[in-house]
N, CA, C and O atoms as a GROMACS GRO file, in nm:
protein
  468
    1MET      N    1  -2.311   9.011   9.495
    1MET     CA    2  -2.282   9.143   9.444
    1MET      C    3  -2.373   9.248   9.508
    1MET      O    4  -2.329   9.355   9.549
    2PHE      N    5  -2.503   9.213   9.517
    2PHE     CA    6  -2.597   9.309   9.574
    2PHE      C    7  -2.571   9.332   9.723
    2PHE      O    8  -2.584   9.444   9.771
    3THR      N    9  -2.534   9.226   9.795
    3THR     CA   10  -2.506   9.246   9.938
    3THR      C   11  -2.382   9.331   9.958
    3THR      O   12  -2.375   9.410  10.052
    4TRP      N   13  -2.283   9.315   9.870
    4TRP     CA   14  -2.164   9.399   9.879
    4TRP      C   15  -2.199   9.546   9.857
    4TRP      O   16  -2.153   9.634   9.929
    5VAL      N   17  -2.282   9.572   9.755
    5VAL     CA   18  -2.324   9.709   9.726
    5VAL      C   19  -2.403   9.766   9.844
    5VAL      O   20  -2.382   9.881   9.882
    6GLN      N   21  -2.494   9.687   9.900
    6GLN     CA   22  -2.573   9.735  10.014
    6GLN      C   23  -2.483   9.763  10.134
    6GLN      O   24  -2.506   9.860  10.207
    7THR      N   25  -2.382   9.681  10.156
    7THR     CA   26  -2.287   9.704  10.265
    7THR      C   27  -2.210   9.833  10.242
    7THR      O   28  -2.191   9.912  10.335
    8GLN      N   29  -2.166   9.856  10.120
    8GLN     CA   30  -2.093   9.978  10.089
    8GLN      C   31  -2.180  10.102  10.109
    8GLN      O   32  -2.134  10.202  10.163
    9ILE      N   33  -2.304  10.095  10.065
    9ILE     CA   34  -2.395  10.208  10.081
    9ILE      C   35  -2.418  10.236  10.229
    9ILE      O   36  -2.418  10.352  10.270
   10THR      N   37  -2.435  10.132  10.308
   10THR     CA   38  -2.456  10.150  10.452
   10THR      C   39  -2.334  10.214  10.517
   10THR      O   40  -2.348  10.302  10.602
   11GLN      N   41  -2.216  10.170  10.480
   11GLN     CA   42  -2.095  10.226  10.538
   11GLN      C   43  -2.078  10.373  10.498
   11GLN      O   44  -2.040  10.455  10.582
   12TRP      N   45  -2.106  10.407  10.375
   12TRP     CA   46  -2.088  10.544  10.329
   12TRP      C   47  -2.195  10.637  10.383
   12TRP      O   48  -2.167  10.754  10.409
   13THR      N   49  -2.318  10.588  10.401
   13THR     CA   50  -2.423  10.676  10.452
   13THR      C   51  -2.401  10.713  10.597
   13THR      O   52  -2.453  10.815  10.642
   14THR      N   53  -2.327  10.635  10.672
   14THR     CA   54  -2.296  10.674  10.809
   14THR      C   55  -2.195  10.789  10.812
   14THR      O   56  -2.182  10.858  10.914
   15LEU      N   57  -2.124  10.810  10.704
   15LEU     CA   58  -2.026  10.919  10.698
   15LEU      C   59  -2.087  11.052  10.654
   15LEU      O   60  -2.022  11.156  10.665
   16ILE      N   61  -2.209  11.050  10.604
   16ILE     CA   62  -2.270  11.173  10.553
   16ILE      C   63  -2.284  11.280  10.660
   16ILE      O   64  -2.245  11.394  10.634
   17PRO      N   65  -2.338  11.252  10.780
   17PRO     CA   66  -2.345  11.358  10.882
   17PRO      C   67  -2.208  11.414  10.920
   17PRO      O   68  -2.193  11.533  10.943
   18LEU      N   69  -2.107  11.326  10.926
   18LEU     CA   70  -1.972  11.373  10.956
   18LEU      C   71  -1.920  11.466  10.847
   18LEU      O   72  -1.859  11.569  10.878
   19ALA      N   73  -1.943  11.432  10.723
   19ALA     CA   74  -1.899  11.518  10.612
   19ALA      C   75  -1.971  11.653  10.617
   19ALA      O   76  -1.911  11.756  10.589
   20ILE      N   77  -2.100  11.651  10.651
   20ILE     CA   78  -2.175  11.777  10.661
   20ILE      C   79  -2.117  11.864  10.771
   20ILE      O   80  -2.103  11.985  10.753
   21VAL      N   81  -2.082  11.805  10.885
   21VAL     CA   82  -2.024  11.882  10.995
   21VAL      C   83  -1.888  11.938  10.956
   21VAL      O   84  -1.857  12.053  10.987
   22LEU      N   85  -1.806  11.859  10.888
   22LEU     CA   86  -1.674  11.908  10.848
   22LEU      C   87  -1.684  12.022  10.748
   22LEU      O   88  -1.616  12.124  10.762
   23VAL      N   89  -1.768  12.006  10.647
   23VAL     CA   90  -1.784  12.113  10.548
   23VAL      C   91  -1.850  12.234  10.613
   23VAL      O   92  -1.814  12.348  10.582
   24GLY      N   93  -1.945  12.210  10.702
   24GLY     CA   94  -2.009  12.322  10.772
   24GLY      C   95  -1.912  12.396  10.863
   24GLY      O   96  -1.918  12.519  10.873
   25GLY      N   97  -1.822  12.323  10.929
   25GLY     CA   98  -1.720  12.389  11.011
   25GLY      C   99  -1.628  12.476  10.927
   25GLY      O  100  -1.593  12.588  10.967
   26TRP      N  101  -1.590  12.424  10.811
   26TRP     CA  102  -1.509  12.505  10.721
   26TRP      C  103  -1.587  12.629  10.675
   26TRP      O  104  -1.530  12.737  10.664
   27ALA      N  105  -1.716  12.613  10.648
   27ALA     CA  106  -1.798  12.726  10.603
   27ALA      C  107  -1.812  12.831  10.712
   27ALA      O  108  -1.812  12.951  10.682
   28VAL      N  109  -1.822  12.789  10.838
   28VAL     CA  110  -1.830  12.884  10.948
   28VAL      C  111  -1.701  12.965  10.957
   28VAL      O  112  -1.704  13.088  10.968
   29VAL      N  113  -1.587  12.896  10.953
   29VAL     CA  114  -1.458  12.965  10.960
   29VAL      C  115  -1.440  13.057  10.841
   29VAL      O  116  -1.394  13.171  10.856
   30HIS      N  117  -1.475  13.011  10.722
   30HIS     CA  118  -1.461  13.092  10.601
   30HIS      C  119  -1.552  13.215  10.607
   30HIS      O  120  -1.512  13.325  10.568
   31THR      N  121  -1.674  13.196  10.655
   31THR     CA  122  -1.767  13.310  10.666
   31THR      C  123  -1.716  13.412  10.766
   31THR      O  124  -1.724  13.533  10.742
   32PHE      N  125  -1.663  13.365  10.879
   32PHE     CA  126  -1.609  13.458  10.977
   32PHE      C  127  -1.488  13.533  10.921
   32PHE      O  128  -1.473  13.653  10.944
   33HIS      N  129  -1.403  13.462  10.849
   33HIS     CA  130  -1.284  13.525  10.790
   33HIS      C  131  -1.322  13.632  10.688
   33HIS      O  132  -1.257  13.737  10.681
   34LYS      N  133  -1.426  13.606  10.609
   34LYS     CA  134  -1.465  13.702  10.504
   34LYS      C  135  -1.547  13.819  10.558
   34LYS      O  136  -1.529  13.932  10.514
   35THR      N  137  -1.638  13.793  10.654
   35THR     CA  138  -1.732  13.899  10.694
   35THR      C  139  -1.699  13.962  10.828
   35THR      O  140  -1.727  14.080  10.848
   36ARG      N  141  -1.641  13.887  10.920
   36ARG     CA  142  -1.616  13.933  11.058
   36ARG      C  143  -1.746  13.982  11.124
   36ARG      O  144  -1.745  14.071  11.208
   37ALA      N  145  -1.857  13.921  11.084
   37ALA     CA  146  -1.987  13.958  11.139
   37ALA      C  147  -2.050  13.838  11.209
   37ALA      O  148  -2.027  13.724  11.170
   38PHE      N  149  -2.129  13.865  11.312
   38PHE     CA  150  -2.185  13.760  11.394
   38PHE      C  151  -2.305  13.692  11.327
   38PHE      O  152  -2.315  13.569  11.331
   39ILE      N  153  -2.394  13.766  11.266
   39ILE     CA  154  -2.518  13.712  11.210
   39ILE      C  155  -2.491  13.612  11.095
   39ILE      O  156  -2.549  13.504  11.097
   40PRO      N  157  -2.407  13.643  10.997
   40PRO     CA  158  -2.381  13.543  10.892
   40PRO      C  159  -2.317  13.415  10.947
   40PRO      O  160  -2.349  13.305  10.902
   41VAL      N  161  -2.226  13.430  11.044
   41VAL     CA  162  -2.163  13.312  11.104
   41VAL      C  163  -2.267  13.229  11.178
   41VAL      O  164  -2.265  13.106  11.169
   42LEU      N  165  -2.358  13.294  11.251
   42LEU     CA  166  -2.464  13.224  11.321
   42LEU      C  167  -2.557  13.152  11.223
   42LEU      O  168  -2.598  13.039  11.248
   43ALA      N  169  -2.589  13.218  11.112
   43ALA     CA  170  -2.676  13.156  11.011
   43ALA      C  171  -2.611  13.032  10.950
   43ALA      O  172  -2.678  12.930  10.932
   44VAL      N  173  -2.483  13.039  10.920
   44VAL     CA  174  -2.413  12.923  10.863
   44VAL      C  175  -2.403  12.811  10.966
   44VAL      O  176  -2.420  12.694  10.931
   45ALA      N  177  -2.377  12.844  11.090
   45ALA     CA  178  -2.368  12.742  11.195
   45ALA      C  179  -2.502  12.674  11.217
   45ALA      O  180  -2.508  12.552  11.231
   46LEU      N  181  -2.610  12.750  11.221
   46LEU     CA  182  -2.743  12.691  11.238
   46LEU      C  183  -2.781  12.604  11.118
   46LEU      O  184  -2.838  12.496  11.135
   47THR      N  185  -2.750  12.650  10.999
   47THR     CA  186  -2.780  12.572  10.879
   47THR      C  187  -2.702  12.441  10.880
   47THR      O  188  -2.756  12.336  10.843
   48THR      N  189  -2.577  12.446  10.922
   48THR     CA  190  -2.496  12.325  10.932
   48THR      C  191  -2.555  12.229  11.034
   48THR      O  192  -2.564  12.109  11.009
   49GLY      N  193  -2.595  12.282  11.147
   49GLY     CA  194  -2.654  12.197  11.251
   49GLY      C  195  -2.782  12.131  11.206
   49GLY      O  196  -2.803  12.012  11.230
   50VAL      N  197  -2.869  12.207  11.140
   50VAL     CA  198  -2.996  12.150  11.090
   50VAL      C  199  -2.969  12.045  10.984
   50VAL      O  200  -3.035  11.941  10.983
   51ALA      N  201  -2.875  12.070  10.894
   51ALA     CA  202  -2.843  11.973  10.788
   51ALA      C  203  -2.785  11.845  10.849
   51ALA      O  204  -2.820  11.736  10.805
   52ALA      N  205  -2.697  11.857  10.947
   52ALA     CA  206  -2.639  11.738  11.010
   52ALA      C  207  -2.745  11.660  11.086
   52ALA      O  208  -2.746  11.537  11.082
   53TRP      N  209  -2.834  11.730  11.156
   53TRP     CA  210  -2.942  11.662  11.228
   53TRP      C  211  -3.039  11.592  11.132
   53TRP      O  212  -3.080  11.478  11.156
   54ALA      N  213  -3.075  11.660  11.023
   54ALA     CA  214  -3.170  11.603  10.928
   54ALA      C  215  -3.113  11.480  10.858
   54ALA      O  216  -3.188  11.390  10.820
   55SER      N  217  -2.982  11.476  10.840
   55SER     CA  218  -2.923  11.359  10.772
   55SER      C  219  -2.894  11.245  10.867
   55SER      O  220  -2.862  11.134  10.823
   56SER      N  221  -2.906  11.269  10.997
   56SER     CA  222  -2.883  11.161  11.094
   56SER      C  223  -3.009  11.077  11.108
   56SER      O  224  -3.115  11.114  11.057
   57GLY      N  225  -2.998  10.966  11.176
   57GLY     CA  226  -3.112  10.876  11.194
   57GLY      C  227  -3.225  10.939  11.272
   57GLY      O  228  -3.342  10.916  11.242
   58ALA      N  229  -3.193  11.020  11.373
   58ALA     CA  230  -3.297  11.085  11.454
   58ALA      C  231  -3.378  11.183  11.371
   58ALA      O  232  -3.500  11.191  11.384
   59GLY      N  233  -3.310  11.258  11.287
   59GLY     CA  234  -3.380  11.355  11.202
   59GLY      C  235  -3.470  11.288  11.101
   59GLY      O  236  -3.581  11.334  11.076
   60ILE      N  237  -3.424  11.178  11.043
   60ILE     CA  238  -3.504  11.108  10.943
   60ILE      C  239  -3.628  11.049  11.008
   60ILE      O  240  -3.737  11.056  10.950
   61GLY      N  241  -3.614  10.991  11.128
   61GLY     CA  242  -3.730  10.936  11.199
   61GLY      C  243  -3.831  11.044  11.235
   61GLY      O  244  -3.951  11.022  11.223
   62TRP      N  245  -3.783  11.160  11.278
   62TRP     CA  246  -3.872  11.270  11.312
   62TRP      C  247  -3.947  11.320  11.189
   62TRP      O  248  -4.067  11.346  11.196
   63ILE      N  249  -3.876  11.332  11.078
   63ILE     CA  250  -3.939  11.379  10.954
   63ILE      C  251  -4.044  11.278  10.908
   63ILE      O  252  -4.152  11.319  10.865
   64GLN      N  253  -4.015  11.148  10.916
   64GLN     CA  254  -4.114  11.047  10.879
   64GLN      C  255  -4.238  11.056  10.968
   64GLN      O  256  -4.350  11.042  10.919
   65GLY      N  257  -4.219  11.079  11.096
   65GLY     CA  258  -4.331  11.094  11.188
   65GLY      C  259  -4.416  11.215  11.156
   65GLY      O  260  -4.539  11.209  11.161
   66LYS      N  261  -4.351  11.326  11.122
   66LYS     CA  262  -4.426  11.447  11.085
   66LYS      C  263  -4.504  11.428  10.957
   66LYS      O  264  -4.619  11.472  10.947
   67VAL      N  265  -4.443  11.363  10.858
   67VAL     CA  266  -4.514  11.338  10.732
   67VAL      C  267  -4.633  11.247  10.757
   67VAL      O  268  -4.741  11.269  10.701
   68GLN      N  269  -4.615  11.144  10.839
   68GLN     CA  270  -4.725  11.053  10.868
   68GLN      C  271  -4.837  11.125  10.943
   68GLN      O  272  -4.954  11.100  10.915
   69SER      N  273  -4.804  11.213  11.036
   69SER     CA  274  -4.908  11.284  11.110
   69SER      C  275  -4.982  11.384  11.021
   69SER      O  276  -5.100  11.410  11.044
   70GLN      N  277  -4.914  11.440  10.922
   70GLN     CA  278  -4.978  11.537  10.833
   70GLN      C  279  -5.062  11.470  10.724
   70GLN      O  280  -5.168  11.521  10.688
   71THR      N  281  -5.014  11.358  10.672
   71THR     CA  282  -5.084  11.294  10.561
   71THR      C  283  -5.176  11.182  10.605
   71THR      O  284  -5.268  11.146  10.532
   72GLY      N  285  -5.154  11.126  10.722
   72GLY     CA  286  -5.234  11.014  10.769
   72GLY      C  287  -5.192  10.882  10.710
   72GLY      O  288  -5.248  10.778  10.746
   73ALA      N  289  -5.096  10.882  10.619
   73ALA     CA  290  -5.048  10.759  10.556
   73ALA      C  291  -4.935  10.702  10.639
   73ALA      O  292  -4.853  10.778  10.691
   74PRO      N  293  -4.928  10.571  10.654
   74PRO     CA  294  -4.816  10.514  10.730
   74PRO      C  295  -4.684  10.537  10.657
   74PRO      O  296  -4.679  10.541  10.534
   75ALA      N  297  -4.579  10.553  10.735
   75ALA     CA  298  -4.447  10.573  10.677
   75ALA      C  299  -4.402  10.446  10.608
   75ALA      O  300  -4.434  10.336  10.652
   76LEU      N  301  -4.328  10.460  10.499
   76LEU     CA  302  -4.276  10.345  10.426
   76LEU      C  303  -4.175  10.274  10.514
   76LEU      O  304  -4.078  10.334  10.558
   77GLN      N  305  -4.197  10.146  10.538
   77GLN     CA  306  -4.108  10.067  10.620
   77GLN      C  307  -4.005  10.001  10.531
   77GLN      O  308  -4.041   9.918  10.447
   78THR      N  309  -3.880  10.035  10.547
   78THR     CA  310  -3.776   9.970  10.469
   78THR      C  311  -3.752   9.832  10.525
   78THR      O  312  -3.755   9.812  10.647
   79GLY      N  313  -3.728   9.739  10.440
   79GLY     CA  314  -3.703   9.603  10.483
   79GLY      C  315  -3.829   9.521  10.498
   79GLY      O  316  -3.822   9.403  10.534
   80ALA      N  317  -3.946   9.579  10.471
   80ALA     CA  318  -4.070   9.505  10.485
   80ALA      C  319  -4.083   9.398  10.377
   80ALA      O  320  -4.144   9.294  10.398
   81GLN      N  321  -4.026   9.424  10.262
   81GLN     CA  322  -4.030   9.329  10.152
   81GLN      C  323  -3.887   9.278  10.128
   81GLN      O  324  -3.790   9.350  10.154
   82PRO      N  325  -3.876   9.156  10.078
   82PRO     CA  326  -3.740   9.106  10.053
   82PRO      C  327  -3.673   9.185   9.941
   82PRO      O  328  -3.739   9.234   9.849
   83ALA      N  329  -3.544   9.196   9.952
   83ALA     CA  330  -3.469   9.263   9.847
   83ALA      C  331  -3.470   9.176   9.722
   83ALA      O  332  -3.485   9.054   9.731
   84LEU      N  333  -3.454   9.238   9.607
   84LEU     CA  334  -3.455   9.163   9.482
   84LEU      C  335  -3.344   9.058   9.478
   84LEU      O  336  -3.359   8.954   9.414
   85SER      N  337  -3.234   9.086   9.545
   85SER     CA  338  -3.124   8.989   9.544
   85SER      C  339  -3.156   8.865   9.626
   85SER      O  340  -3.090   8.762   9.610
   86GLU      N  341  -3.256   8.872   9.716
   86GLU     CA  342  -3.290   8.758   9.800
   86GLU      C  343  -3.392   8.665   9.735
   86GLU      O  344  -3.417   8.556   9.786
   87LEU      N  345  -3.450   8.705   9.624
   87LEU     CA  346  -3.551   8.624   9.558
   87LEU      C  347  -3.487   8.514   9.476
   87LEU      O  348  -3.381   8.535   9.417
   88PRO      N  349  -3.550   8.397   9.470
   88PRO     CA  350  -3.495   8.291   9.387
   88PRO      C  351  -3.508   8.325   9.239
   88PRO      O  352  -3.599   8.397   9.199
   89LEU      N  353  -3.416   8.273   9.160
   89LEU     CA  354  -3.420   8.297   9.017
   89LEU      C  355  -3.548   8.236   8.959
   89LEU      O  356  -3.592   8.129   9.002
   90GLY      N  357  -3.605   8.302   8.862
   90GLY     CA  358  -3.727   8.256   8.799
   90GLY      C  359  -3.853   8.306   8.867
   90GLY      O  360  -3.963   8.273   8.824
   91SER      N  361  -3.839   8.386   8.974
   91SER     CA  362  -3.957   8.440   9.042
   91SER      C  363  -4.027   8.539   8.951
   91SER      O  364  -3.964   8.605   8.868
   92VAL      N  365  -4.157   8.548   8.967
   92VAL     CA  366  -4.235   8.646   8.892
   92VAL      C  367  -4.281   8.752   8.988
   92VAL      O  368  -4.345   8.724   9.089
   93LEU      N  369  -4.248   8.875   8.956
   93LEU     CA  370  -4.287   8.988   9.038
   93LEU      C  371  -4.390   9.071   8.964
   93LEU      O  372  -4.381   9.090   8.843
   94THR      N  373  -4.486   9.121   9.038
   94THR     CA  374  -4.583   9.212   8.977
   94THR      C  375  -4.573   9.346   9.047
   94THR      O  376  -4.556   9.353   9.169
   95LEU      N  377  -4.584   9.450   8.971
   95LEU     CA  378  -4.587   9.585   9.026
   95LEU      C  379  -4.732   9.629   9.029
   95LEU      O  380  -4.796   9.645   8.925
   96THR      N  381  -4.784   9.649   9.150
   96THR     CA  382  -4.923   9.687   9.166
   96THR      C  383  -4.930   9.819   9.240
   96THR      O  384  -4.857   9.839   9.337
   97PRO      N  385  -5.017   9.910   9.198
   97PRO     CA  386  -5.030  10.037   9.269
   97PRO      C  387  -5.117  10.020   9.394
   97PRO      O  388  -5.220   9.953   9.390
   98ASP      N  389  -5.075  10.080   9.502
   98ASP     CA  390  -5.155  10.084   9.624
   98ASP      C  391  -5.255  10.199   9.612
   98ASP      O  392  -5.244  10.280   9.520
   99PRO      N  393  -5.350  10.207   9.702
   99PRO     CA  394  -5.445  10.319   9.697
   99PRO      C  395  -5.379  10.456   9.705
   99PRO      O  396  -5.434  10.555   9.657
  100ASP      N  397  -5.259  10.462   9.766
  100ASP     CA  398  -5.190  10.590   9.776
  100ASP      C  399  -5.110  10.623   9.650
  100ASP      O  400  -5.045  10.727   9.644
  101GLY      N  401  -5.114  10.534   9.549
  101GLY     CA  402  -5.047  10.562   9.422
  101GLY      C  403  -4.905  10.512   9.414
  101GLY      O  404  -4.841  10.530   9.310
  102VAL      N  405  -4.854  10.450   9.520
  102VAL     CA  406  -4.717  10.401   9.521
  102VAL      C  407  -4.716  10.259   9.467
  102VAL      O  408  -4.795  10.175   9.510
  103TYR      N  409  -4.626  10.232   9.372
  103TYR     CA  410  -4.615  10.098   9.316
  103TYR      C  411  -4.525  10.013   9.406
  103TYR      O  412  -4.416  10.055   9.442
  104ARG      N  413  -4.572   9.894   9.440
  104ARG     CA  414  -4.496   9.800   9.520
  104ARG      C  415  -4.501   9.664   9.450
  104ARG      O  416  -4.597   9.634   9.380
  105PHE      N  417  -4.397   9.584   9.470
  105PHE     CA  418  -4.396   9.455   9.403
  105PHE      C  419  -4.452   9.348   9.495
  105PHE      O  420  -4.444   9.358   9.618
  106SER      N  421  -4.508   9.246   9.436
  106SER     CA  422  -4.562   9.134   9.511
  106SER      C  423  -4.534   9.005   9.433
  106SER      O  424  -4.495   9.010   9.316
  107HIS      N  425  -4.555   8.893   9.497
  107HIS     CA  426  -4.532   8.763   9.435
  107HIS      C  427  -4.662   8.704   9.381
  107HIS      O  428  -4.662   8.589   9.337
  108ALA      N  429  -4.770   8.778   9.383
  108ALA     CA  430  -4.899   8.726   9.339
  108ALA      C  431  -4.900   8.703   9.189
  108ALA      O  432  -4.826   8.768   9.115
  109ALA      N  433  -4.983   8.611   9.146
  109ALA     CA  434  -4.995   8.586   9.002
  109ALA      C  435  -5.057   8.708   8.937
  109ALA      O  436  -5.159   8.758   8.983
  110PRO      N  437  -4.995   8.756   8.832
  110PRO     CA  438  -5.043   8.881   8.772
  110PRO      C  439  -5.159   8.862   8.675
  110PRO      O  440  -5.174   8.757   8.613
  111GLU      N  441  -5.240   8.966   8.664
  111GLU     CA  442  -5.337   8.972   8.558
  111GLU      C  443  -5.290   9.072   8.451
  111GLU      O  444  -5.358   9.094   8.351
  112HIS      N  445  -5.174   9.130   8.475
  112HIS     CA  446  -5.117   9.224   8.381
  112HIS      C  447  -4.968   9.193   8.366
  112HIS      O  448  -4.922   9.089   8.412
  113THR      N  449  -4.895   9.280   8.304
  113THR     CA  450  -4.755   9.255   8.272
  113THR      C  451  -4.672   9.236   8.399
  113THR      O  452  -4.691   9.308   8.498
  114ALA      N  453  -4.582   9.139   8.396
  114ALA     CA  454  -4.494   9.111   8.509
  114ALA      C  455  -4.350   9.107   8.463
  114ALA      O  456  -4.322   9.091   8.344
  115LEU      N  457  -4.260   9.121   8.556
  115LEU     CA  458  -4.117   9.113   8.527
  115LEU      C  459  -4.063   8.984   8.586
  115LEU      O  460  -4.095   8.949   8.699
  116ALA      N  461  -3.982   8.914   8.511
  116ALA     CA  462  -3.919   8.792   8.563
  116ALA      C  463  -3.779   8.828   8.612
  116ALA      O  464  -3.706   8.900   8.544
  117VAL      N  465  -3.743   8.777   8.729
  117VAL     CA  466  -3.612   8.804   8.786
  117VAL      C  467  -3.515   8.697   8.743
  117VAL      O  468  -3.398   8.702   8.780
   0.00000   0.00000   0.00000
């Protein structure tokens, strides 16, 4: 079930930049039809371009790099830990805070409350 959901999410997230471009194209045409002015049309077109770039893989990687360079903290690596659906039944997970305040799960024996999968 979880792999099906992850597959669906992956398929739909690839369509997000395309949807942004389509809606942005409609917004450009609509803005031109209503205003007949160059500056508002240019602003809508630039906003559409930035939104499509930011939602694409290149934009996300660039934003992660900028955040890492500004904060000094490494970017969160997706896939570094196994997904909950990949863990065997009966596993004990502990949620422990890292020095940066982010809670991550581990398989270590807990000294505090743990969740059983």
